[in-house]
DOLOGU-577453 format. One record per residue (C-alpha): chain; residue number from 1; x, z, y; residue in one letter. Coordinates in nm, 2 decimals. Example, Ala and Ser with C-alpha at 12.3 -4.5 7.8 and 13.67 -1.06 7.14 Angstrom:
% residues 2
A	1	1.23	0.78	-0.45	A
A	2	1.37	0.71	-0.11	S
END
This chain:
% residues 435
A	1	0.00	0.00	0.00	X
A	2	0.11	-0.08	0.35	X
A	3	0.30	0.21	0.52	X
A	4	0.40	0.16	0.89	X
A	5	0.70	0.36	1.01	X
A	6	0.60	0.64	1.26	X
A	7	0.84	0.83	1.50	X
A	8	0.79	1.08	1.77	X
A	9	0.99	1.07	2.09	X
A	10	1.03	1.45	2.07	X
A	11	1.22	1.41	1.74	X
A	12	1.58	1.52	1.76	X
A	13	1.72	1.19	1.64	X
A	14	1.46	0.97	1.81	X
A	15	1.69	0.73	1.98	X
A	16	1.91	0.69	1.68	X
A	17	1.61	0.63	1.45	X
A	18	1.46	0.39	1.69	X
A	19	1.77	0.18	1.73	X
A	20	1.83	0.18	1.35	X
A	21	1.48	0.05	1.29	X
A	22	1.50	-0.22	1.56	X
A	23	1.84	-0.34	1.45	X
A	24	1.72	-0.42	1.10	X
A	25	1.61	-0.76	1.23	X
A	26	1.96	-0.85	1.34	X
A	27	2.11	-1.02	1.04	X
A	28	2.46	-1.13	0.96	X
A	29	2.46	-1.50	1.01	X
A	30	2.82	-1.58	0.90	X
A	31	2.70	-1.78	0.60	X
A	32	2.46	-1.98	0.82	X
A	33	2.73	-2.03	1.08	X
A	34	2.95	-2.21	0.82	X
A	35	2.67	-2.43	0.70	X
A	36	2.57	-2.53	1.06	X
A	37	2.93	-2.61	1.14	X
A	38	2.95	-2.85	0.84	X
A	39	2.62	-3.01	0.95	X
A	40	2.74	-3.06	1.31	X
A	41	3.07	-3.20	1.18	X
A	42	2.90	-3.45	0.96	X
A	43	2.66	-3.57	1.24	X
A	44	2.96	-3.60	1.48	X
A	45	3.15	-3.81	1.22	X
A	46	2.87	-4.02	1.06	X
A	47	2.60	-4.03	1.32	X
A	48	2.28	-4.20	1.20	X
A	49	2.39	-4.20	0.84	X
A	50	2.42	-3.82	0.85	X
A	51	2.06	-3.80	0.99	X
A	52	1.93	-4.02	0.71	X
A	53	2.10	-3.80	0.46	X
A	54	1.97	-3.47	0.61	X
A	55	1.62	-3.61	0.66	X
A	56	1.59	-3.68	0.29	X
A	57	1.75	-3.35	0.19	X
A	58	1.56	-3.11	0.42	X
A	59	1.23	-3.29	0.51	X
A	60	1.19	-3.50	0.19	X
A	61	1.16	-3.80	0.41	X
A	62	1.37	-4.10	0.31	X
A	63	1.44	-4.39	0.54	X
A	64	1.69	-4.68	0.52	X
A	65	1.74	-4.70	0.89	X
A	66	1.75	-4.41	1.14	X
A	67	1.53	-4.61	1.37	X
A	68	1.24	-4.53	1.13	X
A	69	1.28	-4.16	1.23	X
A	70	1.12	-4.24	1.56	X
A	71	0.75	-4.25	1.62	X
A	72	0.64	-4.52	1.86	X
A	73	0.50	-4.40	2.19	X
A	74	0.17	-4.58	2.14	X
A	75	0.11	-4.35	1.84	X
A	76	0.10	-4.05	2.08	X
A	77	-0.20	-4.21	2.26	X
A	78	-0.37	-4.31	1.94	X
A	79	-0.35	-3.94	1.83	X
A	80	-0.55	-3.84	2.14	X
A	81	-0.85	-4.02	1.99	X
A	82	-0.81	-3.87	1.65	X
A	83	-0.84	-3.50	1.74	X
A	84	-1.17	-3.33	1.81	X
A	85	-1.33	-3.33	2.16	X
A	86	-1.29	-2.95	2.17	X
A	87	-0.92	-2.97	2.08	X
A	88	-0.85	-3.23	2.34	X
A	89	-1.04	-3.02	2.60	X
A	90	-0.84	-2.71	2.51	X
A	91	-0.50	-2.90	2.53	X
A	92	-0.59	-3.05	2.87	X
A	93	-0.69	-2.71	3.00	X
A	94	-0.37	-2.56	2.88	X
A	95	-0.17	-2.84	3.03	X
A	96	-0.34	-2.79	3.36	X
A	97	-0.27	-2.42	3.37	X
A	98	0.09	-2.46	3.27	X
A	99	0.14	-2.73	3.53	X
A	100	-0.02	-2.52	3.80	X
A	101	0.20	-2.22	3.72	X
A	102	0.51	-2.44	3.70	X
A	103	0.45	-2.59	4.03	X
A	104	0.50	-2.25	4.20	X
A	105	0.84	-2.22	4.04	X
A	106	0.98	-2.55	4.17	X
A	107	1.29	-2.50	4.40	X
A	108	1.35	-2.72	4.70	X
A	109	1.68	-2.82	4.86	X
A	110	1.76	-2.61	5.17	X
A	111	2.03	-2.57	5.44	X
A	112	2.11	-2.39	5.76	X
A	113	2.38	-2.42	6.03	X
A	114	2.60	-2.14	6.15	X
A	115	2.88	-2.19	6.40	X
A	116	2.85	-2.57	6.35	X
A	117	2.90	-2.52	5.97	X
A	118	2.62	-2.66	5.77	X
A	119	2.56	-2.49	5.43	X
A	120	2.29	-2.53	5.17	X
A	121	2.19	-2.62	4.82	X
A	122	2.08	-2.96	4.69	X
A	123	1.83	-2.93	4.40	X
A	124	1.84	-3.20	4.14	X
A	125	1.64	-3.23	3.82	X
A	126	1.84	-3.26	3.50	X
A	127	1.84	-3.63	3.40	X
A	128	1.77	-3.62	3.02	X
A	129	1.62	-3.33	2.82	X
A	130	1.57	-3.27	2.45	X
A	131	1.29	-3.04	2.34	X
A	132	1.28	-2.89	1.99	X
A	133	0.93	-2.81	1.86	X
A	134	0.90	-2.60	1.55	X
A	135	0.71	-2.78	1.27	X
A	136	0.71	-2.80	0.90	X
A	137	0.40	-2.62	0.76	X
A	138	0.30	-2.50	1.10	X
A	139	0.14	-2.69	1.39	X
A	140	0.25	-2.60	1.74	X
A	141	0.10	-2.83	2.01	X
A	142	0.13	-2.54	2.25	X
A	143	0.50	-2.54	2.22	X
A	144	0.51	-2.91	2.30	X
A	145	0.33	-2.84	2.63	X
A	146	0.53	-2.53	2.71	X
A	147	0.85	-2.72	2.69	X
A	148	0.76	-3.06	2.83	X
A	149	0.53	-2.98	3.12	X
A	150	0.78	-2.77	3.32	X
A	151	1.04	-3.04	3.26	X
A	152	0.80	-3.30	3.41	X
A	153	0.72	-3.07	3.71	X
A	154	1.10	-3.04	3.77	X
A	155	1.13	-3.42	3.78	X
A	156	1.32	-3.47	3.45	X
A	157	1.35	-3.85	3.40	X
A	158	1.34	-3.86	3.02	X
A	159	1.22	-3.62	2.76	X
A	160	1.33	-3.66	2.40	X
A	161	1.14	-3.45	2.14	X
A	162	1.24	-3.36	1.79	X
A	163	1.01	-3.19	1.53	X
A	164	1.06	-3.11	1.16	X
A	165	0.83	-3.35	0.97	X
A	166	0.80	-3.29	0.59	X
A	167	0.75	-3.63	0.42	X
A	168	0.77	-3.79	0.77	X
A	169	0.42	-3.66	0.87	X
A	170	0.36	-3.53	1.22	X
A	171	0.02	-3.36	1.30	X
A	172	-0.21	-3.55	1.54	X
A	173	-0.24	-3.24	1.76	X
A	174	0.14	-3.24	1.81	X
A	175	0.14	-3.61	1.89	X
A	176	-0.15	-3.57	2.14	X
A	177	0.03	-3.29	2.31	X
A	178	0.34	-3.51	2.34	X
A	179	0.12	-3.77	2.52	X
A	180	-0.03	-3.51	2.75	X
A	181	0.31	-3.35	2.82	X
A	182	0.48	-3.68	2.91	X
A	183	0.72	-3.70	2.62	X
A	184	0.91	-4.03	2.63	X
A	185	1.05	-4.05	2.28	X
A	186	0.98	-3.85	1.96	X
A	187	1.19	-3.83	1.64	X
A	188	1.09	-3.68	1.30	X
A	189	1.39	-3.45	1.28	X
A	190	1.43	-3.08	1.25	X
A	191	1.70	-2.81	1.18	X
A	192	2.06	-2.80	1.29	X
A	193	2.11	-3.18	1.25	X
A	194	1.84	-3.25	1.50	X
A	195	2.01	-3.02	1.76	X
A	196	2.35	-3.18	1.68	X
A	197	2.20	-3.53	1.72	X
A	198	2.06	-3.44	2.07	X
A	199	2.38	-3.28	2.18	X
A	200	2.62	-3.54	2.05	X
A	201	2.41	-3.85	2.04	X
A	202	2.40	-4.12	1.78	X
A	203	2.33	-4.49	1.78	X
A	204	1.96	-4.40	1.75	X
A	205	1.92	-4.06	1.91	X
A	206	2.01	-4.04	2.28	X
A	207	2.26	-3.77	2.39	X
A	208	2.08	-3.53	2.63	X
A	209	2.20	-3.30	2.90	X
A	210	1.99	-3.00	2.80	X
A	211	1.81	-2.87	2.49	X
A	212	1.52	-2.63	2.50	X
A	213	1.27	-2.49	2.26	X
A	214	1.27	-2.22	1.98	X
A	215	1.35	-2.28	1.61	X
A	216	1.47	-2.10	1.30	X
A	217	1.81	-1.93	1.25	X
A	218	1.98	-2.27	1.18	X
A	219	1.85	-2.41	1.50	X
A	220	1.96	-2.11	1.70	X
A	221	2.31	-2.12	1.54	X
A	222	2.34	-2.49	1.62	X
A	223	2.25	-2.43	1.98	X
A	224	2.52	-2.16	2.00	X
A	225	2.78	-2.39	1.84	X
A	226	2.70	-2.68	2.07	X
A	227	2.66	-2.49	2.40	X
A	228	2.91	-2.64	2.64	X
A	229	2.86	-2.99	2.52	X
A	230	2.50	-2.96	2.62	X
A	231	2.30	-2.71	2.82	X
A	232	2.09	-2.46	2.63	X
A	233	1.79	-2.26	2.73	X
A	234	1.83	-1.96	2.50	X
A	235	1.90	-1.85	2.14	X
A	236	1.55	-1.74	2.05	X
A	237	1.51	-1.49	1.76	X
A	238	1.19	-1.37	1.58	X
A	239	0.89	-1.30	1.79	X
A	240	0.78	-0.95	1.90	X
A	241	0.51	-0.75	2.08	X
A	242	0.52	-0.40	2.22	X
A	243	0.18	-0.25	2.32	X
A	244	0.15	0.06	2.54	X
A	245	-0.20	0.22	2.50	X
A	246	-0.37	0.51	2.65	X
A	247	-0.66	0.72	2.51	X
A	248	-0.92	0.48	2.63	X
A	249	-0.78	0.17	2.46	X
A	250	-1.00	-0.03	2.23	X
A	251	-0.88	0.04	1.87	X
A	252	-1.01	-0.29	1.73	X
A	253	-0.85	-0.50	2.01	X
A	254	-0.51	-0.33	1.96	X
A	255	-0.52	-0.40	1.59	X
A	256	-0.61	-0.76	1.65	X
A	257	-0.32	-0.79	1.90	X
A	258	-0.07	-0.64	1.66	X
A	259	-0.19	-0.87	1.38	X
A	260	-0.16	-1.17	1.61	X
A	261	0.21	-1.12	1.65	X
A	262	0.28	-1.01	1.29	X
A	263	0.12	-1.32	1.15	X
A	264	0.39	-1.54	1.31	X
A	265	0.66	-1.46	1.07	X
A	266	0.77	-1.19	0.82	X
A	267	1.05	-1.11	1.07	X
A	268	0.81	-1.06	1.36	X
A	269	0.79	-0.71	1.51	X
A	270	0.47	-0.53	1.63	X
A	271	0.52	-0.19	1.81	X
A	272	0.26	0.04	1.95	X
A	273	0.35	0.33	2.18	X
A	274	0.09	0.59	2.29	X
A	275	0.09	0.95	2.41	X
A	276	-0.24	0.99	2.22	X
A	277	-0.16	1.10	1.86	X
A	278	-0.53	1.05	1.75	X
A	279	-0.53	0.69	1.88	X
A	280	-0.22	0.61	1.67	X
A	281	-0.39	0.75	1.36	X
A	282	-0.71	0.56	1.43	X
A	283	-0.51	0.24	1.48	X
A	284	-0.32	0.29	1.15	X
A	285	-0.65	0.35	0.97	X
A	286	-0.81	0.04	1.12	X
A	287	-0.50	-0.17	1.03	X
A	288	-0.55	-0.07	0.66	X
A	289	-0.92	-0.16	0.68	X
A	290	-0.88	-0.49	0.85	X
A	291	-0.56	-0.62	0.67	X
A	292	-0.74	-0.75	0.35	X
A	293	-0.96	-0.96	0.57	X
A	294	-0.68	-1.15	0.74	X
A	295	-0.60	-1.51	0.64	X
A	296	-0.22	-1.46	0.67	X
A	297	-0.24	-1.12	0.50	X
A	298	0.09	-1.14	0.31	X
A	299	0.29	-1.23	0.62	X
A	300	0.13	-0.97	0.83	X
A	301	0.18	-0.70	0.57	X
A	302	0.55	-0.79	0.52	X
A	303	0.61	-0.79	0.90	X
A	304	0.44	-0.45	0.95	X
A	305	0.59	-0.29	0.65	X
A	306	0.95	-0.38	0.74	X
A	307	0.94	-0.39	1.11	X
A	308	0.62	-0.24	1.24	X
A	309	0.64	0.08	1.44	X
A	310	0.40	0.35	1.58	X
A	311	0.56	0.57	1.84	X
A	312	0.41	0.89	1.98	X
A	313	0.54	0.93	2.34	X
A	314	0.52	1.23	2.58	X
A	315	0.32	1.02	2.84	X
A	316	0.29	0.67	2.97	X
A	317	0.60	0.70	3.19	X
A	318	0.81	0.78	2.88	X
A	319	0.65	0.49	2.69	X
A	320	0.76	0.26	2.97	X
A	321	1.12	0.40	2.95	X
A	322	1.12	0.33	2.58	X
A	323	1.00	-0.02	2.64	X
A	324	1.26	-0.08	2.91	X
A	325	1.53	0.01	2.66	X
A	326	1.39	-0.22	2.39	X
A	327	1.32	-0.51	2.64	X
A	328	1.04	-0.67	2.43	X
A	329	0.95	-1.04	2.44	X
A	330	0.59	-0.95	2.50	X
A	331	0.48	-0.62	2.67	X
A	332	0.11	-0.55	2.66	X
A	333	-0.02	-0.27	2.89	X
A	334	-0.35	-0.17	2.73	X
A	335	-0.40	0.11	2.98	X
A	336	-0.62	0.19	3.28	X
A	337	-0.48	0.10	3.62	X
A	338	-0.20	-0.10	3.44	X
A	339	-0.09	-0.27	3.76	X
A	340	0.01	0.07	3.91	X
A	341	0.29	0.08	3.66	X
A	342	0.43	-0.27	3.72	X
A	343	0.72	-0.16	3.94	X
A	344	0.84	0.08	3.66	X
A	345	0.88	-0.21	3.41	X
A	346	1.23	-0.35	3.42	X
A	347	1.28	-0.54	3.10	X
A	348	1.02	-0.77	2.94	X
A	349	0.99	-1.14	2.88	X
A	350	0.62	-1.14	2.97	X
A	351	0.40	-0.85	3.09	X
A	352	0.03	-0.85	3.01	X
A	353	-0.17	-0.61	3.23	X
A	354	-0.49	-0.45	3.11	X
A	355	-0.70	-0.48	2.79	X
A	356	-0.86	-0.80	2.90	X
A	357	-0.52	-0.98	2.90	X
A	358	-0.40	-1.01	2.53	X
A	359	-0.07	-1.17	2.45	X
A	360	-0.25	-1.46	2.28	X
A	361	-0.36	-1.59	2.62	X
A	362	0.01	-1.62	2.72	X
A	363	0.08	-1.81	2.39	X
A	364	-0.17	-2.08	2.48	X
A	365	-0.34	-2.13	2.81	X
A	366	-0.29	-1.86	3.07	X
A	367	-0.03	-2.08	3.23	X
A	368	0.28	-1.87	3.20	X
A	369	0.55	-2.00	2.96	X
A	370	0.56	-1.87	2.60	X
A	371	0.92	-1.96	2.55	X
A	372	1.06	-1.61	2.61	X
A	373	1.37	-1.40	2.56	X
A	374	1.36	-1.20	2.23	X
A	375	1.55	-0.93	2.05	X
A	376	1.64	-0.73	2.37	X
A	377	1.77	-1.03	2.56	X
A	378	1.50	-0.98	2.83	X
A	379	1.76	-0.73	2.98	X
A	380	1.95	-1.03	3.11	X
A	381	1.75	-1.35	3.06	X
A	382	1.42	-1.50	3.16	X
A	383	1.13	-1.71	3.03	X
A	384	1.17	-2.09	3.02	X
A	385	1.06	-2.24	3.35	X
A	386	1.10	-2.52	3.60	X
A	387	1.43	-2.37	3.72	X
A	388	1.58	-2.44	3.37	X
A	389	1.54	-2.81	3.44	X
A	390	1.69	-2.81	3.79	X
A	391	2.05	-2.80	3.89	X
A	392	2.19	-2.66	4.22	X
A	393	2.48	-2.82	4.41	X
A	394	2.63	-2.64	4.71	X
A	395	2.65	-2.84	5.04	X
A	396	2.91	-2.78	5.30	X
A	397	2.97	-2.98	5.62	X
A	398	3.21	-2.90	5.91	X
A	399	3.25	-3.06	6.25	X
A	400	3.59	-3.11	6.40	X
A	401	3.56	-2.78	6.59	X
A	402	3.41	-2.57	6.31	X
A	403	3.68	-2.70	6.07	X
A	404	3.93	-2.52	6.28	X
A	405	3.74	-2.19	6.24	X
A	406	3.75	-2.21	5.86	X
A	407	4.11	-2.34	5.85	X
A	408	4.24	-2.03	6.04	X
A	409	4.11	-1.79	5.77	X
A	410	4.16	-2.03	5.47	X
A	411	4.54	-2.05	5.56	X
A	412	4.57	-1.68	5.54	X
A	413	4.39	-1.64	5.21	X
A	414	4.57	-1.94	5.04	X
A	415	4.91	-1.80	5.15	X
A	416	4.82	-1.46	5.01	X
A	417	4.73	-1.62	4.68	X
A	418	5.05	-1.82	4.67	X
A	419	4.86	-2.15	4.66	X
A	420	5.07	-2.34	4.92	X
A	421	4.91	-2.69	4.87	X
A	422	4.58	-2.52	4.95	X
A	423	4.74	-2.37	5.26	X
A	424	4.87	-2.72	5.36	X
A	425	4.53	-2.88	5.32	X
A	426	4.36	-2.62	5.54	X
A	427	4.65	-2.63	5.80	X
A	428	4.60	-3.01	5.85	X
A	429	4.24	-2.93	5.97	X
A	430	4.36	-2.66	6.21	X
A	431	4.40	-2.90	6.49	X
A	432	4.76	-2.83	6.61	X
A	433	4.87	-3.18	6.58	X
A	434	4.53	-3.33	6.52	X
A	435	4.63	-3.47	6.18	X
END
């Protein structure tokens, strides 16, 4: 029978026990690293032939020519007519919300002038972007939109999408989302070899400047290995939710929200923190009652058994401190007056305020991006957004007179650093001999 780990913040070894439980999801990837390096090496050496080989091996999809891995763009449009009216309406609604939110993130070039010295930043969209959309047995049209729409808002000229496609089949919902999201080219490829193809380029797969989108451990490892040759959004790990609930929280809703995260993956983590011991007991009881009714019961049970957590805190403030330390991907505040606590929250990928704002809305159609930092990385990183698809270039312009102002001080600093050619370059602008 399912048994979820329970800890009390008053326990003597609370912090130690908490970190020990959390760290269980961090696996040694040394064996994966070697396999991924071999895959990258083969793609680098053999290009399209390596992709043909790996497509047959991992996706059970055999082609004679790598060009057959591509799905023609007209198929995207055809898929729009194959999905149901309700599905199309939902995807269009989600796209509209994502686009609206993304438009608020878009940076613009700016400059100012001080002492006749013009300074500023030129904002330029990344030219060519690759997006990785998880696939296989799952269908994630929402991930297509979450990755492609911000890129389009940013002004990216070309979007190349890859998706794992067992036996070469791609779901019509995914293709329809690719059409709505403005994807330019789509290839039936997944795993480390897909990331390698986008980063390195082959005769068939264009080399991109940036790769975004979550994937499995092999995808994450490939992104780590190739970072530097190509830009990377993040190295996403398994998904997670942390819910902070008070005495008035709806038990049934909390359980549904915990299940919604646990059903993602056996490595997903669902945590509930509350100062109300009775609420924690009621939630656990309701979990046991509702679990047998869930369609993805085995995955939910494995996730909760191995990584689920019920924490009894002293109060809501302490619950927030615990959350800040864990830096969850999703933080759901199922408490009254939740907005009053917003300033106290420091580390979270996305913050869902109040019981009427479940994490699932963020997954699909609220408008915020669902590609978020995981496994504690929200302490130093951010959700995917338009800013990930824009580059900044500094702008500096001096007049003849303002050049002399900078030269005076640059000469001193260059001399102090022992960089005498720097000093000479600045000196020539000083104006003594007007050179």
